[in-house]
Backbone as XML, in Angstrom:
<?xml version="1.0"?>
<chain id="A" units="angstrom">
  <residue number="1" name="MET">
    <atom name="N" x="0.743" y="-1.299" z="-0.293"/>
    <atom name="CA" x="-0.041" y="-0.127" z="-0.010"/>
    <atom name="C" x="1.123" y="1.176" z="0.083"/>
  </residue>
  <residue number="2" name="LYS">
    <atom name="N" x="0.638" y="2.251" z="-0.711"/>
    <atom name="CA" x="1.275" y="3.316" z="-1.042"/>
    <atom name="C" x="0.360" y="4.766" z="-0.447"/>
  </residue>
  <residue number="3" name="ILE">
    <atom name="N" x="0.935" y="5.521" z="0.523"/>
    <atom name="CA" x="0.206" y="6.556" z="0.889"/>
    <atom name="C" x="1.110" y="7.871" z="0.871"/>
  </residue>
  <residue number="4" name="GLU">
    <atom name="N" x="0.306" y="8.929" z="0.350"/>
    <atom name="CA" x="1.105" y="10.084" z="0.097"/>
    <atom name="C" x="0.447" y="11.394" z="0.607"/>
  </residue>
  <residue number="5" name="ASN">
    <atom name="N" x="1.349" y="12.356" z="0.864"/>
    <atom name="CA" x="1.022" y="13.609" z="1.350"/>
    <atom name="C" x="0.017" y="13.513" z="2.314"/>
  </residue>
  <residue number="6" name="GLU">
    <atom name="N" x="-0.050" y="12.625" z="3.518"/>
    <atom name="CA" x="-0.613" y="12.630" z="4.909"/>
    <atom name="C" x="-0.113" y="13.022" z="6.006"/>
  </residue>
  <residue number="7" name="LYS">
    <atom name="N" x="-0.885" y="13.654" z="6.670"/>
    <atom name="CA" x="-0.355" y="14.108" z="7.887"/>
    <atom name="C" x="-1.037" y="13.533" z="8.855"/>
  </residue>
  <residue number="8" name="TYR">
    <atom name="N" x="-0.395" y="12.656" z="9.966"/>
    <atom name="CA" x="-0.812" y="11.926" z="11.058"/>
    <atom name="C" x="-0.607" y="12.722" z="12.350"/>
  </residue>
  <residue number="9" name="GLU">
    <atom name="N" x="-1.465" y="12.722" z="13.171"/>
    <atom name="CA" x="-1.025" y="13.596" z="14.819"/>
    <atom name="C" x="-1.826" y="12.789" z="15.826"/>
  </residue>
  <residue number="10" name="ASN">
    <atom name="N" x="-0.859" y="12.517" z="16.753"/>
    <atom name="CA" x="-1.479" y="11.722" z="18.038"/>
    <atom name="C" x="-2.121" y="10.547" z="17.719"/>
  </residue>
  <residue number="11" name="GLN">
    <atom name="N" x="-1.328" y="9.392" z="16.968"/>
    <atom name="CA" x="-1.866" y="8.323" z="16.367"/>
    <atom name="C" x="-0.720" y="7.184" z="16.711"/>
  </residue>
  <residue number="12" name="ILE">
    <atom name="N" x="-1.296" y="6.120" z="17.050"/>
    <atom name="CA" x="-0.428" y="4.842" z="16.747"/>
    <atom name="C" x="-0.752" y="4.146" z="15.373"/>
  </residue>
  <residue number="13" name="ILE">
    <atom name="N" x="0.391" y="4.186" z="14.698"/>
    <atom name="CA" x="0.373" y="3.676" z="13.042"/>
    <atom name="C" x="0.944" y="2.581" z="12.588"/>
  </residue>
  <residue number="14" name="GLN">
    <atom name="N" x="0.322" y="1.366" z="12.417"/>
    <atom name="CA" x="1.114" y="0.260" z="11.798"/>
    <atom name="C" x="1.719" y="0.332" z="10.497"/>
  </residue>
  <residue number="15" name="ILE">
    <atom name="N" x="2.974" y="0.266" z="10.354"/>
    <atom name="CA" x="3.537" y="0.574" z="9.429"/>
    <atom name="C" x="3.888" y="-0.399" z="8.529"/>
  </residue>
  <residue number="16" name="ASP">
    <atom name="N" x="3.857" y="-1.983" z="8.923"/>
    <atom name="CA" x="4.404" y="-2.714" z="8.128"/>
    <atom name="C" x="3.776" y="-3.161" z="6.735"/>
  </residue>
  <residue number="17" name="GLY">
    <atom name="N" x="4.814" y="-3.132" z="5.668"/>
    <atom name="CA" x="4.386" y="-3.184" z="4.181"/>
    <atom name="C" x="3.713" y="-1.746" z="3.655"/>
  </residue>
  <residue number="18" name="VAL">
    <atom name="N" x="3.822" y="-0.620" z="4.221"/>
    <atom name="CA" x="3.176" y="0.420" z="3.719"/>
    <atom name="C" x="4.358" y="1.400" z="3.078"/>
  </residue>
  <residue number="19" name="SER">
    <atom name="N" x="4.307" y="1.768" z="2.188"/>
    <atom name="CA" x="5.336" y="3.227" z="1.489"/>
    <atom name="C" x="4.483" y="4.307" z="1.799"/>
  </residue>
  <residue number="20" name="TYR">
    <atom name="N" x="5.299" y="5.112" z="2.464"/>
    <atom name="CA" x="4.851" y="6.616" z="2.803"/>
    <atom name="C" x="5.671" y="7.622" z="1.977"/>
  </residue>
  <residue number="21" name="VAL">
    <atom name="N" x="4.935" y="8.386" z="1.339"/>
    <atom name="CA" x="5.749" y="9.309" z="0.648"/>
    <atom name="C" x="5.000" y="10.832" z="0.907"/>
  </residue>
  <residue number="22" name="ASN">
    <atom name="N" x="6.135" y="11.781" z="1.421"/>
    <atom name="CA" x="5.699" y="12.954" z="1.742"/>
    <atom name="C" x="4.634" y="13.203" z="2.874"/>
  </residue>
  <residue number="23" name="CYS">
    <atom name="N" x="4.790" y="12.311" z="3.797"/>
    <atom name="CA" x="3.836" y="12.425" z="5.064"/>
    <atom name="C" x="4.543" y="12.932" z="6.224"/>
  </residue>
  <residue number="24" name="VAL">
    <atom name="N" x="3.520" y="13.287" z="7.085"/>
    <atom name="CA" x="4.137" y="14.010" z="8.319"/>
    <atom name="C" x="3.390" y="13.334" z="9.411"/>
  </residue>
  <residue number="25" name="PHE">
    <atom name="N" x="4.347" y="12.740" z="10.355"/>
    <atom name="CA" x="4.106" y="12.454" z="11.786"/>
    <atom name="C" x="4.434" y="13.056" z="12.865"/>
  </residue>
  <residue number="26" name="ALA">
    <atom name="N" x="3.380" y="13.584" z="13.508"/>
    <atom name="CA" x="3.624" y="14.386" z="14.519"/>
    <atom name="C" x="2.937" y="14.132" z="15.731"/>
  </residue>
  <residue number="27" name="HIS">
    <atom name="N" x="3.864" y="13.573" z="16.904"/>
    <atom name="CA" x="3.445" y="13.033" z="18.122"/>
    <atom name="C" x="2.753" y="11.581" z="18.027"/>
  </residue>
  <residue number="28" name="CYS">
    <atom name="N" x="3.237" y="10.877" z="16.985"/>
    <atom name="CA" x="2.919" y="9.731" z="16.865"/>
    <atom name="C" x="3.909" y="8.744" z="17.109"/>
  </residue>
  <residue number="29" name="THR">
    <atom name="N" x="3.375" y="6.953" z="17.298"/>
    <atom name="CA" x="4.156" y="6.132" z="17.614"/>
    <atom name="C" x="3.821" y="5.361" z="16.092"/>
  </residue>
  <residue number="30" name="LEU">
    <atom name="N" x="5.059" y="4.711" z="15.713"/>
    <atom name="CA" x="5.008" y="4.058" z="14.436"/>
    <atom name="C" x="5.308" y="2.598" z="14.745"/>
  </residue>
  <residue number="31" name="GLU">
    <atom name="N" x="4.678" y="1.925" z="14.822"/>
    <atom name="CA" x="4.595" y="0.238" z="15.089"/>
    <atom name="C" x="5.014" y="-0.673" z="13.968"/>
  </residue>
  <residue number="32" name="TYR">
    <atom name="N" x="6.087" y="-1.325" z="14.383"/>
    <atom name="CA" x="6.601" y="-2.251" z="13.311"/>
    <atom name="C" x="6.571" y="-3.531" z="14.026"/>
  </residue>
  <residue number="33" name="SER">
    <atom name="N" x="5.956" y="-4.539" z="13.400"/>
    <atom name="CA" x="5.809" y="-5.997" z="13.798"/>
    <atom name="C" x="6.580" y="-7.002" z="13.165"/>
  </residue>
  <residue number="34" name="GLY">
    <atom name="N" x="7.426" y="-6.640" z="12.242"/>
    <atom name="CA" x="8.261" y="-7.728" z="11.826"/>
    <atom name="C" x="7.738" y="-8.007" z="10.421"/>
  </residue>
  <residue number="35" name="GLY">
    <atom name="N" x="6.833" y="-7.622" z="9.966"/>
    <atom name="CA" x="6.377" y="-8.012" z="8.563"/>
    <atom name="C" x="7.006" y="-7.367" z="7.269"/>
  </residue>
  <residue number="36" name="ALA">
    <atom name="N" x="6.486" y="-7.217" z="6.285"/>
    <atom name="CA" x="6.987" y="-6.514" z="5.068"/>
    <atom name="C" x="7.697" y="-5.002" z="5.457"/>
  </residue>
  <residue number="37" name="LEU">
    <atom name="N" x="8.747" y="-4.818" z="5.007"/>
    <atom name="CA" x="9.116" y="-3.539" z="5.522"/>
    <atom name="C" x="8.504" y="-2.317" z="4.769"/>
  </residue>
  <residue number="38" name="PRO">
    <atom name="N" x="8.373" y="-1.497" z="5.493"/>
    <atom name="CA" x="7.874" y="-0.172" z="5.255"/>
    <atom name="C" x="8.822" y="0.605" z="4.226"/>
  </residue>
  <residue number="39" name="SER">
    <atom name="N" x="8.550" y="1.702" z="3.837"/>
    <atom name="CA" x="9.445" y="2.590" z="3.308"/>
    <atom name="C" x="8.815" y="4.186" z="3.620"/>
  </residue>
  <residue number="40" name="PHE">
    <atom name="N" x="9.810" y="4.722" z="3.717"/>
    <atom name="CA" x="9.610" y="6.548" z="3.937"/>
    <atom name="C" x="10.389" y="7.163" z="2.920"/>
  </residue>
  <residue number="41" name="VAL">
    <atom name="N" x="9.646" y="8.003" z="2.042"/>
    <atom name="CA" x="10.313" y="8.676" z="1.089"/>
    <atom name="C" x="9.859" y="10.479" z="1.384"/>
  </residue>
  <residue number="42" name="GLU">
    <atom name="N" x="10.903" y="11.114" z="1.867"/>
    <atom name="CA" x="10.625" y="12.664" z="2.176"/>
    <atom name="C" x="9.653" y="12.899" z="2.970"/>
  </residue>
  <residue number="43" name="CYS">
    <atom name="N" x="9.463" y="12.051" z="4.162"/>
    <atom name="CA" x="8.745" y="12.034" z="5.384"/>
    <atom name="C" x="9.029" y="12.897" z="6.382"/>
  </residue>
  <residue number="44" name="THR">
    <atom name="N" x="8.295" y="13.361" z="7.234"/>
    <atom name="CA" x="8.697" y="14.304" z="8.357"/>
    <atom name="C" x="8.401" y="13.634" z="9.694"/>
  </residue>
  <residue number="45" name="LEU">
    <atom name="N" x="9.391" y="13.615" z="10.688"/>
    <atom name="CA" x="8.776" y="12.861" z="12.067"/>
    <atom name="C" x="9.051" y="14.029" z="12.997"/>
  </residue>
  <residue number="46" name="VAL">
    <atom name="N" x="7.796" y="14.264" z="13.657"/>
    <atom name="CA" x="8.125" y="15.673" z="14.467"/>
    <atom name="C" x="7.610" y="14.849" z="15.830"/>
  </residue>
  <residue number="47" name="ALA">
    <atom name="N" x="8.624" y="14.562" z="17.082"/>
    <atom name="CA" x="8.375" y="14.334" z="18.080"/>
    <atom name="C" x="7.535" y="12.944" z="18.181"/>
  </residue>
  <residue number="48" name="SER">
    <atom name="N" x="8.182" y="12.292" z="17.237"/>
    <atom name="CA" x="7.354" y="10.855" z="16.955"/>
    <atom name="C" x="8.621" y="9.591" z="17.342"/>
  </residue>
  <residue number="49" name="ASN">
    <atom name="N" x="7.943" y="8.398" z="17.666"/>
    <atom name="CA" x="8.829" y="7.458" z="17.734"/>
    <atom name="C" x="8.636" y="6.072" z="17.269"/>
  </residue>
  <residue number="50" name="PHE">
    <atom name="N" x="9.350" y="5.146" z="17.132"/>
    <atom name="CA" x="8.912" y="3.905" z="16.920"/>
    <atom name="C" x="8.833" y="2.956" z="17.975"/>
  </residue>
  <residue number="51" name="ALA">
    <atom name="N" x="7.867" y="1.753" z="17.743"/>
    <atom name="CA" x="7.875" y="0.617" z="18.717"/>
    <atom name="C" x="7.963" y="-0.482" z="17.827"/>
  </residue>
  <residue number="52" name="PHE">
    <atom name="N" x="8.614" y="-1.437" z="18.338"/>
    <atom name="CA" x="8.761" y="-2.897" z="17.820"/>
    <atom name="C" x="7.819" y="-3.923" z="18.565"/>
  </residue>
  <residue number="53" name="THR">
    <atom name="N" x="7.339" y="-4.476" z="17.891"/>
    <atom name="CA" x="6.141" y="-5.537" z="18.461"/>
    <atom name="C" x="6.513" y="-6.951" z="17.752"/>
  </residue>
  <residue number="54" name="ASP">
    <atom name="N" x="5.750" y="-7.740" z="18.422"/>
    <atom name="CA" x="5.810" y="-9.261" z="17.649"/>
    <atom name="C" x="7.212" y="-9.725" z="17.365"/>
  </residue>
  <residue number="55" name="GLN">
    <atom name="N" x="7.448" y="-10.128" z="16.192"/>
    <atom name="CA" x="8.751" y="-10.644" z="15.794"/>
    <atom name="C" x="9.789" y="-9.592" z="15.656"/>
  </residue>
  <residue number="56" name="ALA">
    <atom name="N" x="9.381" y="-8.366" z="15.381"/>
    <atom name="CA" x="10.370" y="-7.181" z="15.445"/>
    <atom name="C" x="10.898" y="-6.978" z="16.709"/>
  </residue>
  <residue number="57" name="ALA">
    <atom name="N" x="10.096" y="-7.038" z="17.792"/>
    <atom name="CA" x="10.113" y="-6.975" z="19.231"/>
    <atom name="C" x="11.446" y="-8.202" z="19.566"/>
  </residue>
  <residue number="58" name="ASN">
    <atom name="N" x="10.837" y="-9.448" z="19.034"/>
    <atom name="CA" x="11.968" y="-10.347" z="19.392"/>
    <atom name="C" x="13.451" y="-10.131" z="18.960"/>
  </residue>
  <residue number="59" name="THR">
    <atom name="N" x="13.396" y="-9.410" z="17.846"/>
    <atom name="CA" x="14.878" y="-9.200" z="17.221"/>
    <atom name="C" x="15.422" y="-8.280" z="18.202"/>
  </residue>
  <residue number="60" name="VAL">
    <atom name="N" x="14.822" y="-7.357" z="18.528"/>
    <atom name="CA" x="15.356" y="-6.130" z="19.434"/>
    <atom name="C" x="15.804" y="-6.946" z="20.903"/>
  </residue>
  <residue number="61" name="GLN">
    <atom name="N" x="15.163" y="-7.645" z="21.157"/>
    <atom name="CA" x="15.323" y="-8.512" z="22.440"/>
    <atom name="C" x="16.587" y="-9.080" z="22.359"/>
  </residue>
  <residue number="62" name="LEU">
    <atom name="N" x="16.591" y="-9.982" z="21.203"/>
    <atom name="CA" x="17.782" y="-10.676" z="20.910"/>
    <atom name="C" x="19.194" y="-9.846" z="21.020"/>
  </residue>
  <residue number="63" name="LEU">
    <atom name="N" x="19.330" y="-8.796" z="20.270"/>
    <atom name="CA" x="20.236" y="-7.936" z="20.301"/>
    <atom name="C" x="20.556" y="-7.174" z="21.637"/>
  </residue>
  <residue number="64" name="GLN">
    <atom name="N" x="19.613" y="-7.040" z="22.464"/>
    <atom name="CA" x="19.804" y="-6.613" z="23.877"/>
    <atom name="C" x="20.532" y="-8.043" z="24.734"/>
  </residue>
  <residue number="65" name="SER">
    <atom name="N" x="20.051" y="-8.946" z="24.400"/>
    <atom name="CA" x="20.525" y="-10.170" z="25.195"/>
    <atom name="C" x="21.869" y="-10.377" z="24.683"/>
  </residue>
  <residue number="66" name="LEU">
    <atom name="N" x="22.263" y="-10.224" z="23.568"/>
    <atom name="CA" x="23.615" y="-10.406" z="23.223"/>
    <atom name="C" x="24.625" y="-9.450" z="23.630"/>
  </residue>
  <residue number="67" name="TYR">
    <atom name="N" x="23.808" y="-8.121" z="23.449"/>
    <atom name="CA" x="24.804" y="-6.704" z="23.792"/>
    <atom name="C" x="25.298" y="-7.138" z="25.416"/>
  </residue>
  <residue number="68" name="HIS">
    <atom name="N" x="24.312" y="-7.341" z="26.328"/>
    <atom name="CA" x="24.441" y="-7.431" z="27.729"/>
    <atom name="C" x="25.104" y="-8.784" z="28.145"/>
  </residue>
  <residue number="69" name="GLY">
    <atom name="N" x="25.210" y="-9.889" z="27.137"/>
    <atom name="CA" x="25.652" y="-11.136" z="27.353"/>
    <atom name="C" x="26.875" y="-11.496" z="26.903"/>
  </residue>
  <residue number="70" name="GLY">
    <atom name="N" x="27.614" y="-10.339" z="26.888"/>
    <atom name="CA" x="29.145" y="-10.594" z="26.384"/>
    <atom name="C" x="29.267" y="-10.517" z="24.955"/>
  </residue>
  <residue number="71" name="PHE">
    <atom name="N" x="28.392" y="-10.021" z="24.068"/>
    <atom name="CA" x="28.682" y="-10.087" z="22.771"/>
    <atom name="C" x="28.445" y="-8.563" z="22.209"/>
  </residue>
  <residue number="72" name="LYS">
    <atom name="N" x="28.911" y="-7.785" z="23.240"/>
    <atom name="CA" x="28.750" y="-6.136" z="22.697"/>
    <atom name="C" x="29.378" y="-5.777" z="21.628"/>
  </residue>
  <residue number="73" name="PRO">
    <atom name="N" x="30.722" y="-6.373" z="21.361"/>
    <atom name="CA" x="31.596" y="-5.980" z="20.013"/>
    <atom name="C" x="30.715" y="-6.489" z="18.731"/>
  </residue>
  <residue number="74" name="VAL">
    <atom name="N" x="29.921" y="-7.668" z="18.957"/>
    <atom name="CA" x="29.316" y="-8.292" z="17.703"/>
    <atom name="C" x="28.071" y="-7.035" z="17.289"/>
  </residue>
  <residue number="75" name="VAL">
    <atom name="N" x="27.389" y="-6.674" z="18.396"/>
    <atom name="CA" x="26.179" y="-5.810" z="18.258"/>
    <atom name="C" x="26.344" y="-4.641" z="17.916"/>
  </residue>
  <residue number="76" name="GLU">
    <atom name="N" x="27.806" y="-4.014" z="18.243"/>
    <atom name="CA" x="28.460" y="-2.749" z="17.903"/>
    <atom name="C" x="28.695" y="-2.599" z="16.307"/>
  </residue>
  <residue number="77" name="ALA">
    <atom name="N" x="29.349" y="-3.948" z="15.983"/>
    <atom name="CA" x="29.950" y="-4.107" z="14.593"/>
    <atom name="C" x="28.676" y="-4.083" z="13.857"/>
  </residue>
  <residue number="78" name="THR">
    <atom name="N" x="27.662" y="-4.669" z="14.302"/>
    <atom name="CA" x="26.371" y="-4.830" z="13.582"/>
    <atom name="C" x="26.028" y="-3.344" z="13.061"/>
  </residue>
  <residue number="79" name="PHE">
    <atom name="N" x="25.725" y="-2.688" z="14.079"/>
    <atom name="CA" x="25.133" y="-1.287" z="13.917"/>
    <atom name="C" x="26.115" y="-0.344" z="13.028"/>
  </residue>
  <residue number="80" name="VAL">
    <atom name="N" x="27.596" y="-0.719" z="12.953"/>
    <atom name="CA" x="28.554" y="0.232" z="12.081"/>
    <atom name="C" x="28.143" y="-0.114" z="10.890"/>
  </residue>
  <residue number="81" name="ASN">
    <atom name="N" x="27.937" y="-1.628" z="10.589"/>
    <atom name="CA" x="27.675" y="-2.134" z="9.299"/>
    <atom name="C" x="26.263" y="-1.692" z="8.768"/>
  </residue>
  <residue number="82" name="ILE">
    <atom name="N" x="25.460" y="-1.439" z="9.468"/>
    <atom name="CA" x="24.068" y="-0.791" z="9.057"/>
    <atom name="C" x="24.365" y="0.719" z="8.546"/>
  </residue>
  <residue number="83" name="ARG">
    <atom name="N" x="25.186" y="1.450" z="9.367"/>
    <atom name="CA" x="25.360" y="2.930" z="8.908"/>
    <atom name="C" x="26.275" y="2.990" z="7.735"/>
  </residue>
  <residue number="84" name="ARG">
    <atom name="N" x="27.069" y="2.028" z="7.634"/>
    <atom name="CA" x="28.237" y="1.985" z="6.366"/>
    <atom name="C" x="26.959" y="1.743" z="5.101"/>
  </residue>
  <residue number="85" name="ASN">
    <atom name="N" x="26.614" y="0.613" z="5.138"/>
    <atom name="CA" x="25.708" y="0.029" z="4.032"/>
    <atom name="C" x="24.123" y="-0.301" z="4.381"/>
  </residue>
  <residue number="86" name="PRO">
    <atom name="N" x="23.385" y="0.496" z="4.135"/>
    <atom name="CA" x="21.973" y="0.485" z="4.329"/>
    <atom name="C" x="21.476" y="-0.696" z="3.629"/>
  </residue>
  <residue number="87" name="LYS">
    <atom name="N" x="22.018" y="-1.569" z="2.362"/>
    <atom name="CA" x="21.376" y="-2.410" z="1.669"/>
    <atom name="C" x="21.682" y="-3.693" z="2.646"/>
  </residue>
  <residue number="88" name="SER">
    <atom name="N" x="22.800" y="-3.581" z="3.298"/>
    <atom name="CA" x="23.335" y="-4.935" z="4.050"/>
    <atom name="C" x="22.026" y="-5.401" z="5.222"/>
  </residue>
  <residue number="89" name="ALA">
    <atom name="N" x="21.344" y="-4.591" z="5.489"/>
    <atom name="CA" x="20.289" y="-4.726" z="6.454"/>
    <atom name="C" x="19.317" y="-5.561" z="5.797"/>
  </residue>
  <residue number="90" name="LYS">
    <atom name="N" x="19.137" y="-5.480" z="4.511"/>
    <atom name="CA" x="17.948" y="-6.256" z="3.913"/>
    <atom name="C" x="18.534" y="-7.624" z="3.476"/>
  </residue>
  <residue number="91" name="GLY">
    <atom name="N" x="19.944" y="-7.869" z="3.702"/>
    <atom name="CA" x="20.483" y="-8.914" z="3.191"/>
    <atom name="C" x="21.238" y="-9.012" z="1.831"/>
  </residue>
  <residue number="92" name="GLU">
    <atom name="N" x="21.555" y="-7.600" z="1.217"/>
    <atom name="CA" x="22.096" y="-7.617" z="0.004"/>
    <atom name="C" x="23.422" y="-7.069" z="0.278"/>
  </residue>
  <residue number="93" name="ALA">
    <atom name="N" x="24.324" y="-7.205" z="-0.627"/>
    <atom name="CA" x="25.631" y="-6.836" z="-0.745"/>
    <atom name="C" x="25.906" y="-5.678" z="-1.120"/>
  </residue>
</chain>
């Protein structure tokens, strides 16, 4: 689904599988549950945040467990790689 030129305020929005173009999110929580990846093109976030639920929450919890369980360098390296090469987060080279 593609959504363009919308403004959201004070809402909880499920973002799995949605493409947002030129949208504004003000004081919103954007929830990702681990389904199809969302996309954001020329969108604006104003005092909004992301929440991870279901399978996405499991991934965040795994990273937390690894980080605090002695694998801090591995988790840090993962985030360095994400910052360098955004395609790697999707499993691409």
